[in-house]
N, C-alpha and C positions, 0 to 999 in steps of 0.2 A: 522742486522735490516732487517726484511722481508718487501717486497714491498706490499702495499695495492692495490689490483686489482681495487678497486673502484676508487682510485685516478688516476690510469693509464687510466681507461676508461673515467674518467672526463676530463683528459688532452687531450686525443685524440678527445673526442666529442666537445671540444672547438675550435679545429683547423678548420680554414676556407680555402677553396681552393681559391687562389688568382685569378685563371682564371674564376671561376664561381661565386665567392662571397657567396658560400653556404658551410656549413660544409661538410667535407668528409663523415661523418657518415650518413648524410641525404640521400646521394646517395648510401648508402651501400658500401662505398669505403674503410672502415676500416675493415680489415679481418685478421683472424689467429693471434690474439694477444696471445702471450705465455710469461710466466715469468719463468725464470730459475735462481735461486739464485738472484744475483743483476743485471741480464741482462733481458731486455725486447725485444722481437722480434715482429714485426708487418708488415703487408703487406698493402700498400696503392694502391688501384686499381682505376684508373681514367677512366671515361666513354668516353674519347676522346684521340686521339694520341697526345703526348706531350713529346717526348724524350728530347727535349731541356730544359724541365722544371723539369726533374727527380731530378737533383742534388739540385735544390732549394727546391723542395718538401721534399726530404730526409733530408736536413739540418733543415727545419722548424719542421719536426716531431721529429728529434733527439733533437733539442733544447727544445721542449715541454716536452719530456720524461726526459731529464736531470734535469728538475726542480722538478720532482716527488721525494719525500723523499725515499732514499734507492736505487735508480737507479744509478748504476755506469757506465753502458754501454748499448747500444741498437743496434739492427740490424733492419734496415728499408729497406724493398724491395719495389720498386715502379714499377708498370707496368700499362698497359691500356687494357681495353676490349671494343671493339666497338660492339654495339648491333644494330639489325635492328629496325627501327622506323616506325611508321605508315605513310601511304601514303593516297592519295585521295581515297574516298569510291568507292568500286566496282572494284578496280584494284589490282591484285595480284602481289606480289614481284617476281622479276626475280630469277631464280636459281643462287646460288653462288654470288649474289649481295645484300649486306645488305642495302645500302643507295644510292640513286641516287640524285645528286645535279645538277640542271640545271643552267648554267651560261648564262644569256640572256641580251639583250639590245634591245631597240626599234629601234635603229638607227645603221647603219654601221659606221665603221671608228672610234669607240671610244676605240679600243684596247681590245675588249671582248675576242677574241681568245687568245691573248697573256696573258691576265689575267687568263683565264681558265686553260691554260697549266701550268702556274707558280703556280697556286693554287693547281693543281693536284700534281705537283712535291713537293710543300711545305708540303702537307699532307703525301706524301711518306717519305719525309725527317724527319717528326715527328714520323715515325714508322708505318704508316698505309699501308695496301695493297690497291693499287689505280689503277683504270683504267680510261681512258679518251676516250670518243666517239666524233668524229667529226660529228655533225649533220647537218653541212652546206653542203648539197648535191651539190649545185651549185658553191660554192667557197671553197673547202676543203683546209685547210692550215696546218693541223696537221702533215702530213708527213715531210714537210719542218721544222716546228718548233721543232719537236723532232729528226730531223736528221735520220729518218727511211726510208730505201729503201726496196723494195721487195714486194711480195704479200703474203697474208695470206694463210697458208696451210689448206687443208680440210682433216680431218681424215676419213670422211665417205661419202663425196660427197654431204652432206646436210648442214653441219655446218663448221665454220672456226675458226682457232685458232688466237687469237690476236697477233699482233707483239708487240715488247717491245723496249722501249727507255728510258734510264736514270732511269730504275727501275720501270716504270709504264707500264701497259698493254694498248694497243691502237688499235683502228680500225677506218677506214675512207674510204669513197668512193674513196678518193685519192689514196689508195693502189690498187684499182681495175681498174683504168683507166689510160690512158696516161696523163702526167702532163699538157699538153697544149690542151687536148681534152675537149671541152665544154659539159656540161650536158644539152642538149636541151630537157628537159622533162617537161610535164605538172604536176600539183600538185599531182594527185593521184599516178603517177609513182614515184615521189620523196618521198612521204610519205611511199609508199610501200618499197622503197629501205632503208629508214631509219629504219623501223621496222625490216627488215631482218638483217641489220647491228647490231641492238640492240639485237634481240632475237636469232639469229643464230650464234652469237659469243660465243665461249666457254670461257667465263670469268672465271678466277681461283680465287675463294674465295675472293671477293673484299669487303673491308670495305666501300669503296666509289667508285662510278662511276661518274666521272665528265663529264657532257654532254655540249659540246660547241654548243650552239644553234645558228642557223642563225639569223640575225637581222630581226626585224619586228614581226608581229602578224598574219601571214598567215597560209596556210594549214599545213606546217610542224610543226610550233609551236603549233597549235591547236591539231594536232594529238598526238604529244608527251605529251602535258599536259592532254589529256583526256584518253589516252590508256597506257601510260607508268607510272609505279609506282614511282613518284617523291617525295622524302622526303622533299625537299625544294628548293627554287629558290634564286639565287643571281642576282641582277640587276647591270650591269656595265654602268656607264654614265660618261660624262665629266661635268664640272660645267656649260657648255654653255646652255643657255635657250632652244635652238632648240633641243639639245640632251636630255635635261630633259623632254621636251614635249613628245618625243617619248618613253623615258624610263618609264614615267608614264603609258603609254598605255600598255607596256609590263607587268608592275607590276599589273595593273588591270586585265589583262587577266589571270594571275596566280590566283589572288584572286577569280575570277569568277568560276574557276574549282576546288577550294578548296585546292590549293597548297600553303603552308606557304611561306612567304617571309623571308628568313634568314637575309637579309640586303642588303645594297647598297655599292658598291665599287666605289669611285670617282677616276677616272683615269685622268691622265694629269692635275692634280690639280694645279701644279706650275712648272715653268721652272726656273732652276738655271743655269745661264751662266757659262760654263766651263772655261771661260777666266777670268772674273771679279768677279764672285760669285753673281751677281745681281739676285734677285728673282723677277719673274714677273708672274702674273696670266693671262696667255694668253687667256684662255677660260672663264675668270670670276672667281669668288670665292664664296664659301658658297652655291652653288647650291645643292650639295648632302645633306647638313644639312637641307636646307629648304624643300627638297622633303621628307626626312626622317621624319621630324617633321609633315609634312602635312599628311603622311600616317601611322604614328605611328610605323615606323620601325627603324632599327639601321644602322648607318653608320659604316660599318665594318672596313674601313680604306681608306686612300687617298694615291695615288701613283703619283710620279712626271712625268712630260714630260721629259724623259731622253733618249738621243740618244743611250745609252748603252743598254737599254731594247729592243729597236728595232733591233740593230745590233746583239745582242745575240740570239734573237728569229729567225732572218733570217739565222743565222749560224747553227741552229740546236742545240744550247746549251743555252736554256733560262736562265734568270738571276739567278734563284734559284740554278742551277747546275753550271753556269759559274762563279758566284761570291757568293758562299754560305755564306760567312762571311760578305758580304757587307750590307749597310744600306737598300737598296731596297729589297734584299732577306729577310732581317729581317722583313720588312713590309709585304711582301707576306706571310711569315710564321705566323706572328701575325694575319693576316686576315684569313688564313686557320684554325688556331687554334680556332679563334672565331666562324667560321662556324661550326667546329666540336663540340664546346661547345653548340652552339645553337641546333644542332641536338640531342646531348646527353640529353638535358633537355626536349625534346619532348617525348610524349608517345611511349612506345615500341610496336613493332608489335608482337601480341600474336597469330597470326593465326597458327603458327607452333605448338602451345601448344594444339590445339584442335584436337581430332581424326577425321579422315575422315569417314563420315557416308555413307554407301552404302545400298540402298534399292533394294532388289531383291525378286523375287517370290520364295516362299518356298513350 
């Protein structure tokens, strides 16, 4: 019995990506369908990194093909392709960096840096090429969190190579100064240093560059949001009203400069006693949901107030690499995957498709 190609195509067209809620075919994710006797081969290409989801996607597609009359076996290959997506108007993409994700908070002390590093590691664990930039000139924490020591090397005296920790590329002012040396700089010096770190680092073919923003809405934040090609921003907050008040200011700053808000991460949402198991909302509850509803954005996920998260970050082995199979690491990965999906659904950057026009005297 020969296989009807139309039935195969119909079966594949009916499949919905559980991570996006949209058919694979809509995003041109069904490719290279071939029929050889009673065998069907197909390639599923996701627009976001999701290595942990490959087996589930493969099983889903194989199950659909098995229901097609005449199909006795199938070969389903699953992979991902991350594209560069549009950024705010008038700002060009950085060389070798497809997408920049700003992780911000209006207030300090909400666990933003820990969240940014774990999200970067989570994206890398899902198969992406990832870098992380410590944009907190006055209080750099990236070297300690990633357990990286040393200084970046310069191949030409003008640029520097990123250091690497746990599979992610990284740069920070903390690599260039003594650990206990304060940065007594005014705003213009700090913003200049940030731009140098960003543009003079030889990033190597990044799918995502996660930027750990300093808290607040001052010079550094404004410079980055106006001059740096940011694909989208993630707001980190606790459920506490005071933190939410400042988080809203950060969200509005990005909106004013045309940077999409990818969503809100609610940190320290609940504390579970390690002795008795009692759960308590120390900083209140539901704050992230209320803020998301007010501004029409998504709550990407909620993280607990857990001593392990702090201890692992301080030791240079953040949760995603210290306990990759744990519940908290799974939450970070789910949030990172949701961020990647949000980016994949946005318009692609097409500037590289246009030829460069040069006007000269003839």
